[in-house]
C-alpha positions in Angstrom: 20.2 12.9 -59.4 18.0 13.7 -56.3 15.2 11.5 -57.7 17.6 8.6 -58.2 18.8 8.9 -54.6 15.2 9.0 -53.3 14.4 5.8 -55.2 17.5 4.1 -53.9 16.7 5.2 -50.3 13.1 3.9 -50.7 14.3 0.6 -52.1 16.8 0.3 -49.2 14.1 1.0 -46.6 11.6 -1.4 -48.3 14.3 -4.0 -48.5 15.2 -3.6 -44.8 11.6 -4.2 -43.8 10.8 -6.9 -46.2 13.9 -9.0 -45.5 12.6 -9.7 -42.1 9.0 -10.9 -42.7 6.4 -10.3 -40.1 4.3 -13.2 -38.9 1.2 -13.8 -36.8 1.3 -16.2 -33.9 -1.9 -17.4 -32.1 -3.1 -20.2 -30.0 -5.4 -21.3 -27.2 -4.9 -21.9 -23.4 -6.9 -24.4 -21.5 -7.2 -26.0 -18.0 -5.3 -29.3 -18.0 -7.9 -31.0 -15.8 -11.2 -29.9 -17.4 -10.1 -28.9 -20.8 -12.1 -25.6 -20.4 -10.7 -22.4 -22.0 -8.8 -20.1 -19.6 -9.5 -16.4 -20.1 -7.3 -13.8 -18.5 -4.0 -15.7 -19.1 -1.1 -13.3 -19.5 0.9 -14.4 -22.5 4.4 -12.8 -22.8 7.2 -13.0 -25.3 10.3 -13.1 -23.2 12.8 -10.3 -23.9 10.4 -8.4 -26.1 7.7 -5.8 -25.4 5.0 -8.2 -26.7 2.2 -9.4 -24.6 -1.4 -10.5 -24.9 -4.3 -11.6 -22.7 -6.4 -14.6 -23.6 -10.1 -13.8 -24.3 -13.2 -15.6 -23.2 -12.3 -18.5 -25.5 -8.8 -18.8 -24.2 -7.5 -17.4 -27.5 -4.5 -15.1 -27.9 -2.6 -13.6 -30.8 0.6 -11.8 -31.5 1.4 -9.8 -34.6 4.7 -8.6 -35.9 7.0 -11.4 -34.8 10.0 -12.0 -37.1 11.4 -15.3 -37.9 13.4 -17.0 -35.1 13.2 -18.8 -31.8 11.2 -17.3 -29.0 10.3 -18.1 -25.4 6.7 -17.5 -24.6 5.4 -17.5 -20.9 1.8 -18.3 -20.0 1.0 -16.8 -16.5 -2.3 -17.2 -14.6 -2.8 -16.9 -10.9 -3.4 -20.3 -9.3 -1.7 -22.2 -12.1 1.9 -23.2 -12.7 3.6 -20.9 -15.2 4.2 -22.6 -18.5 7.2 -21.8 -20.7 7.0 -22.6 -24.4 10.0 -22.5 -26.8 8.8 -22.0 -30.3 10.6 -21.6 -33.7 8.8 -19.1 -35.9 9.3 -19.5 -39.6 5.9 -18.2 -40.7 2.4 -17.4 -39.4 1.3 -20.2 -37.2 -1.3 -21.4 -34.7 0.5 -23.0 -31.8 -0.7 -26.2 -30.2 -3.1 -25.8 -27.3 -1.3 -24.9 -24.0 -2.6 -26.8 -21.0 -2.0 -25.1 -17.7 -1.7 -27.2 -14.5 -3.1 -26.1 -11.2 -0.4 -25.0 -8.8 -0.4 -23.6 -5.2 -3.6 -21.5 -5.0 -2.6 -17.9 -5.3 -5.7 -17.3 -3.3 -4.0 -18.7 -0.3 -1.0 -16.5 -0.7 -3.2 -13.4 -1.3 -5.4 -14.0 1.7 -2.4 -14.9 3.9 -0.9 -11.5 3.2 -4.2 -9.8 3.2 -4.5 -10.2 6.9 -0.9 -9.0 7.6 -1.1 -6.0 9.9 0.5 -2.9 8.3 2.1 0.0 9.9 -1.0 2.0 8.8 -3.1 -0.2 11.0 -1.2 0.8 14.1 -1.2 3.9 16.3 2.0 5.2 14.8 3.7 8.5 15.0 5.7 7.6 11.9 3.3 9.1 9.4 1.0 6.2 8.7 3.1 4.1 6.3 1.6 1.2 4.5 2.7 -2.1 3.3 4.3 -2.3 -0.2 2.0 -3.7 -2.9 1.2 -7.3 -2.0 0.0 -8.3 -5.4 2.8 -7.0 -7.7 4.3 -10.5 -8.2 4.6 -11.7 -11.7 6.7 -14.4 -13.5 9.8 -13.2 -11.6 11.4 -15.0 -8.6 12.4 -11.8 -6.9 9.0 -10.0 -7.4 7.2 -13.1 -6.0 9.5 -13.2 -2.9 9.0 -9.5 -2.3 5.2 -9.8 -2.6 4.8 -12.9 -0.4 7.7 -14.0 1.7 9.3 -10.6 2.5 6.0 -8.9 3.2 6.2 -10.3 6.7 8.8 -7.6 7.5 6.9 -4.9 5.5 9.6 -5.0 2.8 9.3 -2.2 0.3 11.0 -3.0 -3.1 14.0 -0.7 -3.5 12.9 1.1 -0.4 10.1 2.9 -2.3 7.0 3.8 -0.4 3.7 2.5 -1.8 2.7 5.9 -3.2 5.4 5.5 -5.9 3.5 2.5 -7.4 0.5 3.0 -9.6 -2.5 0.7 -9.2 -5.4 0.5 -11.6 -8.7 -1.4 -11.6 -9.8 -2.2 -15.1 -7.7 0.8 -16.3 -9.0 3.2 -13.7 -6.3 4.7 -11.4 -7.2 4.0 -7.7 -4.4 5.6 -5.7 -5.8 7.9 -3.1 -5.5 11.6 -4.3 -4.9 12.9 -0.7 -2.0 10.6 0.2 -1.0 8.7 -2.9 -1.5 5.3 -1.3 -3.6 2.5 -2.8 -5.7 0.7 -0.2 -5.9 -3.0 -1.1 -8.5 -3.4 1.6 -11.0 -1.6 -0.7 -11.5 -4.9 -2.4 -10.4 -7.3 0.4 -12.2 -10.6 0.3 -12.6 -10.5 -3.5 -9.6 -12.6 -4.3 -11.4 -14.8 -6.9 -12.1 -11.9 -9.2 -8.9 -9.9 -8.7 -6.5 -12.7 -9.4 -6.0 -11.6 -13.1 -3.4 -8.9 -13.1 -0.8 -7.3 -15.3 2.2 -6.2 -13.3 5.4 -4.3 -14.3 8.0 -3.6 -11.7 10.2 -0.5 -11.8 10.3 1.7 -14.8 9.4 -1.1 -17.3 6.9 0.3 -19.9 3.3 -0.9 -19.9 0.5 -0.9 -22.4 -2.0 0.8 -20.1 0.0 3.4 -18.1 3.1 5.6 -18.1 3.8 3.7 -14.9 5.3 4.8 -11.6 8.8 4.7 -10.1 7.9 1.5 -8.2 6.0 0.0 -11.1 2.4 -0.4 -12.1 -0.3 -3.1 -11.6 -3.6 -3.3 -13.5 -6.2 -5.6 -12.0 -8.2 -7.1 -14.9 -11.7 -7.8 -13.6 -13.6 -8.0 -16.9 -16.4 -10.4 -16.6 -15.5 -12.1 -19.9 -12.0 -12.9 -18.6 -13.0 -14.5 -15.3 -12.6 -18.2 -14.9 -15.8 -19.9 -16.0 -17.8 -21.8 -13.4 -18.7 -21.7 -9.7 -16.3 -21.7 -6.8 -17.0 -21.8 -3.1 -14.4 -21.9 -0.4 -13.8 -21.8 3.4 -10.7 -20.6 5.1 -9.6 -20.8 8.7 -6.7 -18.8 10.1 -5.4 -17.3 13.4 -4.4 -13.9 12.2 -6.4 -10.7 11.9 -9.6 -12.7 11.1 -10.3 -16.4 11.9 -12.9 -17.4 9.4 -13.7 -16.7 5.8 -16.3 -17.9 3.3 -16.4 -17.0 -0.3 -18.6 -17.6 -3.3 -17.9 -16.8 -7.0 -19.8 -17.6 -10.1 -18.9 -16.6 -13.7 -20.7 -17.5 -16.9 -18.0 -16.6 -19.3 -19.0 -15.2 -22.6 -22.4 -16.7 -23.5 -23.9 -17.2 -27.0 -25.9 -13.9 -26.6 -22.6 -12.0 -26.2 -23.1 -11.4 -22.4 -20.7 -12.4 -19.7 -21.7 -12.2 -16.0 -19.7 -12.6 -12.8 -20.8 -12.3 -9.2 -18.7 -12.8 -6.1 -19.1 -12.3 -2.3 -17.4 -13.1 0.9 -17.5 -12.7 4.7 -14.5 -12.6 7.0 -14.8 -12.4 10.8 -13.2 -13.0 14.2 -14.5 -12.6 17.7 -10.8 -11.9 18.5 -7.8 -12.0 16.2 -4.2 -12.9 16.9 -3.9 -9.8 19.1 -6.1 -9.6 22.2 -9.0 -7.2 22.0 -9.1 -7.1 18.2 -12.4 -8.2 16.6 -13.0 -8.3 12.8 -16.2 -8.2 10.7 -15.9 -7.7 6.9 -18.2 -8.3 4.0 -17.5 -7.9 0.3 -19.5 -8.1 -3.0 -18.6 -7.9 -6.7 -20.8 -7.7 -9.7 -19.5 -7.6 -13.3 -21.3 -7.7 -16.6 -20.0 -7.4 -20.1 -21.7 -7.1 -23.4 -19.9 -7.9 -26.6 -21.8 -6.3 -29.5 -19.4 -7.4 -32.3 -15.7 -8.0 -32.9 -15.1 -4.3 -32.5 -17.1 -3.1 -29.5 -17.6 -4.4 -26.0 -18.9 -2.6 -22.9 -18.3 -3.7 -19.3 -19.8 -2.6 -16.1 -18.3 -3.4 -12.7 -19.3 -2.6 -9.1 -17.8 -3.7 -5.9 -17.5 -2.9 -2.2 -15.8 -4.4 0.9 -17.0 -2.8 4.2 -14.7 -3.7 7.1 -15.1 -3.0 10.8 -12.3 -4.1 13.2 -10.8 -3.4 16.5 -7.3 -2.0 16.2 -4.0 -3.1 17.6 -2.1 -0.4 19.5 1.6 0.0 19.7 3.4 0.5 22.9 6.9 0.6 24.6 8.8 -2.5 25.4 8.4 -1.7 29.1 4.6 -2.0 28.9 4.9 -5.2 26.8 7.3 -6.8 29.3 4.9 -6.0 32.1 2.0 -7.5 30.2 4.1 -10.6 29.3 3.6 -10.3 25.6 5.0 -8.4 22.6 1.5 -8.2 21.3 0.2 -6.1 24.3 -2.7 -4.0 23.1 -3.5 -0.9 25.2 -6.6 -0.1 23.2 -9.1 -2.3 25.0 -10.6 -2.8 28.5 -13.5 -4.7 30.1 -16.9 -3.2 30.2 -19.7 -5.2 31.8 -17.4 -8.3 31.6 -16.8 -7.9 27.8 -13.8 -6.6 26.0 -14.3 -3.2 24.4 -11.8 -1.6 22.0 -11.6 2.2 22.0 -10.0 2.3 18.6 -12.4 0.8 16.1 -11.9 1.3 12.3 -14.7 1.2 9.7 -14.1 1.7 6.0 -15.9 1.1 2.8 -15.6 2.4 -0.8 -18.5 1.4 -3.1 -17.0 1.7 -6.7 -18.6 1.8 -10.1 -16.6 1.3 -13.3 -17.8 1.5 -17.0 -15.4 0.4 -19.8 -15.7 0.6 -23.5 -13.3 -1.7 -25.5 -12.9 -0.6 -29.1 -10.9 -2.7 -31.6 -10.7 -0.1 -34.4 -8.6 -2.4 -36.6 -6.1 -5.2 -35.9 -3.4 -2.6 -35.3 -5.3 0.0 -33.2 -7.4 -0.5 -30.0 -8.8 2.1 -27.7 -10.1 1.5 -24.1 -12.1 4.2 -22.5 -13.2 4.0 -18.8 -15.1 6.1 -16.3 -15.2 5.4 -12.6 -17.1 6.8 -9.6 -16.5 6.0 -6.0 -17.7 7.3 -2.6 -16.0 6.1 0.5 -15.9 6.5 4.3 -12.9 5.9 6.5 -13.6 6.1 10.2 -11.5 5.6 13.3 -12.8 6.0 16.9 -10.5 7.2 19.7 -10.6 8.3 23.3 -10.6 12.1 24.0 -10.6 13.8 27.4 -10.8 17.2 29.0 -9.7 18.3 32.5 -9.0 14.7 33.4 -6.3 12.2 33.8 -4.9 10.5 30.7 -7.0 7.3 30.3 -4.4 5.3 28.3 -3.1 2.4 30.4 0.4 2.7 29.0 0.8 6.5 29.5 4.3 7.0 30.7 3.3 8.5 34.1 1.5 5.2 34.9 4.5 3.0 34.2 7.1 1.9 36.9 10.0 3.7 35.1 8.5 7.1 35.8 8.6 6.4 39.5 12.0 4.8 39.6 13.4 7.7 41.7 10.7 7.4 44.4 10.1 4.8 47.1 10.9 1.3 45.8 7.6 0.1 47.3 5.7 2.4 45.0 7.5 1.0 42.0 6.8 -2.5 43.2 3.1 -1.8 43.7 2.7 -0.3 40.3 4.5 -3.2 38.7 2.4 -5.7 40.5 -0.8 -3.9 39.6 0.1 -3.7 35.9 1.0 -7.3 35.7 -2.1 -8.7 37.5 -4.9 -6.2 37.4 -6.7 -5.6 34.0 -8.3 -2.4 35.3 -4.7 -1.0 35.4 -3.1 -2.6 32.4 -6.1 -2.0 30.1 -8.6 0.8 29.7 -10.8 1.2 32.8 -14.1 1.9 31.2 -15.9 1.8 34.6 -13.7 4.6 35.8 -14.4 6.8 32.8 -18.1 6.4 33.2 -17.9 7.1 36.9 -16.0 10.4 36.3 -18.6 11.5 33.8 -21.5 10.6 36.2 -20.0 13.0 38.7 -19.1 15.9 36.3 -22.0 18.3 36.9 -21.8 21.8 35.5 -23.5 24.9 36.9 -26.8 23.8 35.4 -26.6 20.3 37.0 -26.0 18.8 33.5 -23.4 16.2 33.0 -20.5 17.6 31.0 -18.4 14.6 29.8 -14.8 14.7 30.6 -14.2 11.5 28.7 -15.7 10.6 25.3 -15.1 8.3 22.3 -14.8 10.4 19.2 -15.0 9.2 15.6 -12.5 10.7 13.1 -14.0 10.5 9.6 -13.0 11.1 6.0 -15.9 10.9 3.5 -14.8 11.2 -0.1 -16.3 11.3 -3.6 -14.2 10.8 -6.7 -14.9 10.7 -10.4 -12.2 9.4 -12.8 -11.9 9.2 -16.5 -9.3 7.4 -18.6 -8.7 6.6 -22.2 -5.8 4.5 -23.5 -4.8 3.7 -27.1 -2.5 1.0 -28.3 -1.3 1.5 -31.9 1.0 -0.9 -33.9 2.3 1.7 -36.4 4.6 -0.7 -38.2 5.8 -4.2 -37.2 8.8 -2.5 -35.6 7.0 0.5 -33.9 4.3 0.4 -31.3 2.9 3.4 -29.5 0.9 3.4 -26.3 -0.7 6.5 -24.9 -3.5 7.9 -23.0 -5.2 10.6 -20.9 -6.8 10.4 -17.5 -8.3 12.9 -15.2 -9.9 12.8 -11.7 -12.0 15.1 -9.5 -11.8 14.4 -5.8 -13.4 15.9 -2.7 -12.8 14.5 0.7 -14.6 15.8 3.8 -12.5 15.4 7.0 -14.2 15.9 10.3 -15.1 14.2 13.6 -18.3 13.4 15.5 -19.2 12.3 19.0 -19.4 8.5 19.0 -20.1 8.0 22.7 -20.5 10.4 25.6 -19.7 7.6 28.1 -22.6 8.4 30.4 -22.4 12.2 30.1 -24.9 14.5 28.4 -22.7 16.8 26.3 -19.2 17.8 25.3 -18.1 21.4 25.1 -16.6 22.2 21.7 -13.5 24.2 22.7 -9.8 23.7 22.6 -8.6 22.8 26.1 -5.0 23.8 25.6 -6.0 27.3 24.4 -8.6 27.6 27.2 -5.9 26.7 29.8 -3.3 29.2 28.5 -5.5 32.0 27.2 -8.5 32.0 29.5 -8.7 35.8 29.3 -9.7 35.6 25.6 -12.5 33.0 25.3 -12.8 33.5 21.5 -9.4 31.8 20.9 -10.6 28.6 22.4 -13.6 28.2 20.0 -13.3 25.4 17.5 -16.4 26.9 15.8 -16.4 30.6 16.3 -19.8 31.0 14.6 -21.3 28.8 17.3 -19.4 29.6 20.5 -19.5 27.3 23.5 -21.5 24.8 21.5 -22.7 21.7 23.5 -22.4 18.7 21.2 -24.1 15.3 21.5 -23.7 11.9 19.9 -23.5 12.3 16.1 -22.7 16.0 16.1 -19.7 17.3 14.2 -17.2 19.1 16.4 -13.5 20.0 16.7 -12.8 20.5 13.0 -14.4 20.1 9.6 -12.7 20.7 6.2 -12.8 19.5 2.6 -9.7 18.4 0.7 -10.3 19.3 -3.0 -7.9 17.6 -5.5 -8.0 17.7 -9.3 -5.6 15.8 -11.5 -5.0 15.6 -15.2 -2.4 13.4 -17.0 -1.4 12.7 -20.6 1.3 10.2 -21.5 2.8 8.3 -24.4 5.4 5.6 -24.8 6.9 4.5 -28.1 8.5 1.1 -28.5 10.9 0.2 -31.4 11.9 -3.5 -31.9 14.9 -4.8 -33.8 16.4 -8.3 -34.1 18.9 -7.8 -31.3 17.8 -4.6 -29.6 14.5 -3.1 -28.4 14.2 0.5 -27.4 11.5 2.6 -25.8 11.0 6.2 -24.8 8.1 7.9 -23.1 6.9 11.1 -21.6 4.0 12.4 -19.5 2.6 15.7 -18.4 0.6 16.0 -15.1 -1.5 18.9 -13.9 -2.4 19.0 -10.2 -4.4 21.5 -8.2 -5.7 21.3 -4.7 -7.2 23.5 -2.0 -8.7 23.4 1.4 -12.3 24.4 2.1 -12.9 25.0 5.8 -16.4 24.3 7.1 -15.7 25.9 10.6 -14.4 29.3 11.5 -11.7 28.5 14.0 -11.2 31.0 16.9 -7.4 30.9 16.5 -7.5 31.6 12.7 -10.8 33.5 12.2 -9.6 34.8 8.8 -7.8 31.8 7.5 -9.9 28.8 8.4 -13.4 28.9 6.8 -14.1 28.9 3.1 -11.8 28.2 0.2 -8.1 28.6 0.6 -5.9 29.7 -2.3 -5.4 27.0 -4.9 -2.0 25.3 -5.1 -1.2 24.5 -8.7 1.6 22.3 -9.9 2.8 21.4 -13.4 4.9 18.2 -13.6 6.4 16.0 -16.2 8.3 12.7 -16.6 10.6 11.3 -19.2 12.0 7.8 -19.3 13.8 5.6 -21.8 15.3 2.1 -22.0 16.8 -0.5 -24.2 17.0 -4.3 -24.2 19.9 -6.2 -25.7 18.9 -9.7 -26.7 22.2 -11.4 -26.5 20.5 -14.7 -27.4 17.2 -16.4 -26.9 18.3 -17.1 -23.3 20.2 -14.0 -22.3 18.9 -10.5 -22.1 20.3 -7.2 -20.7 18.0 -4.2 -20.3 18.5 -0.8 -18.8 16.1 2.1 -17.8 16.6 5.8 -17.2 14.0 8.2 -15.8 13.6 11.8 -14.6 10.2 12.5 -12.9 8.8 15.4 -11.1 5.8 15.0 -8.8 3.4 17.3 -7.0 3.3 17.1 -3.2 0.2 15.4 -1.8 -2.5 17.3 0.0 -1.8 15.6 3.4 1.8 16.7 3.4 1.2 20.2 2.2 -0.7 22.0 5.0 0.8 22.9 8.4 -2.4 22.2 10.3 -5.1 21.2 7.8 -7.7 20.7 10.6 -7.6 24.3 11.7 -6.1 26.6 9.0 -5.3 27.2 5.4 -1.5 27.7 5.8 0.7 25.6 3.6 4.2 24.4 4.4 6.7 27.2 3.5 8.6 26.5 0.3 6.2 23.9 -1.0 7.4 22.6 -4.3 7.5 19.7 -6.7 9.5 16.6 -5.8 12.3 15.6 -8.3 13.3 12.0 -8.9 16.2 10.7 -11.0 16.4 6.9 -11.4 18.4 4.3 -13.3 18.6 0.5 -13.3 20.3 -2.3 -15.3 19.1 -5.9 -15.4 20.5 -9.2 -16.6 17.9 -11.9 -17.3 18.7 -15.6 -17.8 16.1 -18.0 -19.2 17.1 -21.6 -19.7 14.9 -24.7 -19.5 16.1 -25.1 -15.9 16.9 -21.6 -14.6 15.0 -18.4 -14.6 17.0 -15.7 -13.0 17.4 -11.9 -12.8 20.1 -9.7 -11.4 19.5 -6.0 -11.1 21.4 -2.9 -9.9 19.6 0.4 -9.3 20.2 4.0 -8.2 17.4 6.5 -7.4 17.8 10.1 -6.1 14.9 12.0 -4.5 15.1 15.8 -3.9 12.8 18.5 -2.6 10.6 16.2 -0.5 8.5 17.6 2.4 7.3 16.0 5.6 5.0 17.0 8.4 4.8 15.5 11.9 2.4 16.6 14.7 3.0 15.8 18.4 2.8 17.1 21.9 5.8 19.2 23.0 6.6 19.3 26.7 8.5 22.5 26.4 5.6 24.5 24.9 3.0 22.3 26.7 0.9 22.0 23.5 0.7 20.2 20.2 3.1 21.5 17.6 3.5 20.9 13.9 7.0 20.0 12.7 7.5 20.5 9.0 10.6 19.7 7.1 11.5 20.7 3.5 14.5 20.2 1.3 14.7 16.4 2.1 17.0 14.5 -0.2 17.5 10.7 -0.3 19.4 8.2 -2.3 18.3 4.6 -2.8 20.8 2.2 -4.3 21.4 -1.5 -4.3 21.2 -4.8 -6.1 18.5 -7.5 -6.4 18.7 -11.1 -7.3 16.1 -13.8 -7.9 16.2 -17.2 -9.4 13.9 -20.2 -10.0 16.0 -23.4 -10.5 14.4 -26.6 -11.8 16.4 -29.3 -10.0 14.2 -32.0 -11.5 10.9 -32.1 -13.3 9.2 -32.0 -9.9 11.6 -30.2 -7.6 12.2 -26.5 -7.8 14.6 -24.3 -5.8 13.7 -20.6 -5.4 16.0 -18.0 -4.1 16.0 -14.2 -3.8 18.0 -11.4 -2.2 18.2 -7.7 -2.0 21.1 -5.6 -0.6 20.1 -2.0 -0.5 21.1 1.3 1.0 18.4 3.9 1.5 19.7 7.0 3.1 19.0 10.7 3.7 21.7 12.8 2.0 20.7 16.3 3.1 20.1 18.4 6.2 16.6 19.6 5.8 15.2 22.9 7.2 12.4 22.7 9.7 9.7 25.1 10.7 8.0 24.6 14.1 4.6 26.0 14.6 2.2 26.0 17.6 -0.8 24.0 16.4 -3.5 25.8 18.4 -2.3 29.3 17.5 -0.2 29.0 14.4 2.6 30.9 16.0 6.0 30.2 14.4 8.2 28.9 17.2 11.3 28.1 15.2 12.1 29.1 11.6 14.6 27.3 9.3 15.9 25.0 12.0 18.7 22.7 10.5 17.9 19.0 11.1 21.1 16.9 11.1 19.8 13.6 9.6 22.3 13.3 6.7 23.3 9.6 6.4 20.3 8.5 8.4 18.5 5.4 7.0 15.0 5.3 5.6 13.0 3.6 8.4 10.7 0.6 8.7 11.7 -1.5 5.8 14.6 -4.0 5.8 17.5 -3.0 3.6 18.9 -6.5 3.5 16.7 -9.5 2.8 17.3 -13.0 1.5 15.3 -16.2 1.1 15.8 -19.8 0.0 12.9 -22.1 -0.7 12.3 -25.5 -2.1 9.1 -26.9 -3.6 8.1 -30.4 -4.7 5.2 -30.6 -7.2 3.9 -34.1 -7.8 2.4 -35.1 -11.2 -0.6 -36.3 -9.1 -1.6 -32.7 -8.2 -0.1 -32.3 -4.8 2.8 -30.2 -3.6 4.9 -29.4 -0.5 7.3 -26.5 0.0 9.2 -24.6 2.6 11.4 -21.5 2.7 13.7 -19.7 5.1 14.1 -15.9 5.0 16.6 -13.5 6.6 16.1 -9.8 7.4 18.6 -7.2 8.5 19.4 -3.4 8.5 15.9 -2.4 9.8 16.0 1.1 11.3 13.2 2.7 13.3 11.8 6.1 12.5 13.5 9.0 14.2 12.3 12.2 15.9 13.8 15.0 13.9 13.6 17.5 16.7 16.3 15.6 18.6 18.7 16.0 15.7 19.1 19.8 16.0 21.8 22.1 17.4 19.2 23.3 20.0 18.6 19.8 21.3 22.3 19.2 21.7 23.3 22.6 23.2 25.6 22.1 26.1 26.3 18.4 25.5 30.0 17.8 24.9 31.4 15.1 22.6 31.5 11.9 24.5 28.5 12.6 26.6 26.3 9.5 26.4 23.2 11.7 26.2 24.6 13.2 23.0 25.0 9.7 21.4 21.6 8.7 22.5 20.0 11.8 20.8 21.9 11.6 17.6 22.1 7.9 16.7 19.5 6.1 14.7 18.4 2.8 16.3 18.8 -0.4 14.3 16.7 -3.4 15.4 18.2 -6.9 15.6 18.3 -9.1 12.5 15.9 -12.0 12.3 15.0 -15.0 10.2 11.7 -16.8 9.6 10.8 -20.3 8.4 7.5 -21.0 6.5 6.0 -24.1 4.9 3.0 -25.0 2.7 1.3 -28.1 1.4 -1.6 -28.6 -0.9 -3.6 -31.1 -2.9 -6.1 -31.0 -5.8 -8.7 -33.6 -6.7 -11.1 -34.1 -9.6 -14.3 -36.0 -8.6 -16.5 -36.3 -11.7 -17.1 -32.6 -12.7 -16.0 -31.2 -9.4 -12.5 -29.9 -8.5 -11.4 -29.7 -4.9 -8.3 -28.0 -3.7 -6.9 -27.9 -0.2 -4.0 -25.6 0.9 -2.3 -25.3 4.2 0.3 -22.7 5.0 2.2 -22.1 8.2 4.2 -18.9 8.7 7.0 -18.4 11.3 7.1 -22.1 12.2 9.7 -21.5 14.9 7.3 -19.1 16.6 9.8 -16.2 16.7 7.9 -13.6 18.7 10.9 -11.2 19.2 11.1 -10.1 15.5 11.0 -6.3 15.5 9.9 -5.2 12.1 10.4 -1.5 12.8 9.1 1.2 15.1 9.4 4.8 15.9 10.9 7.2 18.4 8.5 9.3 20.4 8.9 12.9 19.5 8.6 14.0 23.1 11.7 14.4 25.2 12.9 16.4 28.2 14.7 19.5 27.2 15.8 20.2 30.7 17.3 16.8 31.2 18.3 16.4 27.5 17.1 12.8 27.5 14.3 10.9 26.0 14.4 8.1 28.6 10.9 8.9 29.8 9.7 8.5 26.2 11.4 5.4 24.8 10.7 4.1 21.3 7.7 2.0 20.4 8.2 -1.1 18.2 6.3 -3.3 15.8 6.5 -7.0 16.1 5.9 -9.7 13.5 3.3 -12.3 14.5 4.4 -15.6 16.0 3.4 -18.9 14.5 0.3 -18.5 12.3 -1.5 -20.7 9.8 -3.9 -20.4 6.9 -6.1 -23.4 5.8 -8.3 -23.1 2.8 -10.7 -25.6 1.2 -12.1 -24.8 -2.2 -14.7 -26.5 -4.5 -15.0 -25.6 -8.1 -17.6 -26.8 -10.6 
């Protein structure tokens, strides 16, 4: 009887799988003008977890499709997305797909590439960065978020960039110290980074477990670059003013070798903001060897060194006096030329080796190894026993003298408005002070210097990913990756400004503890060290971070439903290695600190309901734990090994549901989401007027909830006229009252323990929580287009100073006291809207292809658009007011343009 039941069960299962026959679908994708094959095209079966990328011949193939009608999308940057409705009744090779050139994605990418991020500014808000600029895909909302909304530094669902995973040819490139991915590491290489596979949110991928904010893999294989040569020139009035670029790709040649080379230069004597110069170069070399149908090896190397003068951020008072919201306090005249004190230089030479192994038609393995070494440098003024040299220092502004003689206020106001030696850095004065700073040995001890704060890093990364089609219904993706990272953080003397040496001691400790000279020593093993240009001083330590990760995602496909489930395990360890024995922490500053070890995991699952070939509903659930990053884990990493009390893993619970509509005339998505963060930590450092020294303010037990809805649609009004619209209504709020520990930076003394910070219901700062856009575009059959859009931004809140939201700060202030409201409220900046437009044309002249694109952003020249800001942490405890230290704001650029002319052959 048992044997009969087994035979019946086998027959039932065999019948269930054989009723629905599995077919192979293939085809070629070509350029509509030249007829050349297009490699790197992302080919996606809508509503199913099936996707492919065209090879060097423009060929793609799907296996495991059942009979029925499907929508297939063909997506390639710089081309119009093509949608193909096909009826599958058996294995078939589809007719060739011819993609038409669209608005050059290079123009969009470059336009956003020069958008100033919060990280570019002298911010006290923790150095946030712009959300991923290149995560757009065949999705109206994602495109709007990546391009249009980026003007306001919009973060999708309010997630910081560290929650998105970025890979280059399968190698994770997020910074191990901070979690951020620096797009500037390959800035100016737009031609070769245009091929990308992006998944927003929790959607599964073939090459990564993914992140909360999605994952993007930049495909830079030489065999999948566009064949031919391209040269281009761009003119703009943003961070840089000129750009030239050259790219040549052979495609896969008869000898099985593909080769790509690309390079660019971007420069500006002065950018949009006064005193900001820009000089950037970039190169890329890729080579790939195809040995046979099973094995290919690719080697890639690139680098993008950038040197630029930085824009500072100031109070509205200083900006009003200067007559512009783009006032930059970082520069001053020296010998009749503008000199910026804050100059940033960075580069990250990277080498990647990939092995692509097609074991059989159902199993592929991609193994990658990467090595990079980088430097990230920022110069800054430093001073000792001298007046603050910053022109917008609060004691130099009229508001500080408002209670004195009105004539004094008038004189200061007039000087700031009309005398550059007052409103900008007075380099002549700094030199003169140093020329007169003789010590007891008649040597010149500099009181003012320019220092260079540097992070030099080395990283080795390994990754291996397998894609296995187990059965036509079951597909499993999985992989392992690991990285070893070491970053040296230190500073050197960049310019003594006419002096002969700088004494390497802590001035605040020397002032307060002059009876104990050892305490003031930054390098106790070399006391009272006189340092010159190029010498290390102040601090020097290594950040050591090792990571290991293993993951797998299984996909199960049925006629009406698709399911997936995945899990990952992550191991993280990090420790600090001090290179100097600090006088304040002689036992806890030099050598290796104890290792911090974290074990984490993530699980996620989702399902898609294919209501019909045009309507899809999908949902995703995830629970993820994550180790804290090195930069948020130490109380004062420059001077000691002490970690934040209660350091623990962050926990994230997330869910979303999405409705997708795909008709010949409408592509739309509506989404609702909910995300809860717990056990986050945060550290801020600032000068405290009460203790007259720098303090470290660390919070733990931070909880937040992000919830909201998203909508995006692309509507074909006619064959040539398209309407695009997108909107996001979100609420990103703190839901806990964290505990803070306040420590004195130069001594490590705990000043306050477990201080309650009353920020429950405050909003996550510096990203609009309400955005909307409406755009229209006309695309002529004769290869020209014109388009425009209007976008709206609201519910933008500035970053808050947590120390003002404590019982101690409010002590003695009765309800109704305006000072109490000023200290407890979170500031919301005014709403704003922007209007943008673009126009372009493509020509074919014999075998040459010419494209011209012109974009204008903020046509109405709205220069009052505050995109965020931050409160200064300093405030007067005696007066219980922060009027002397008002907030500082970020402003969107006024009217800017981007013009690009390209030639391809």
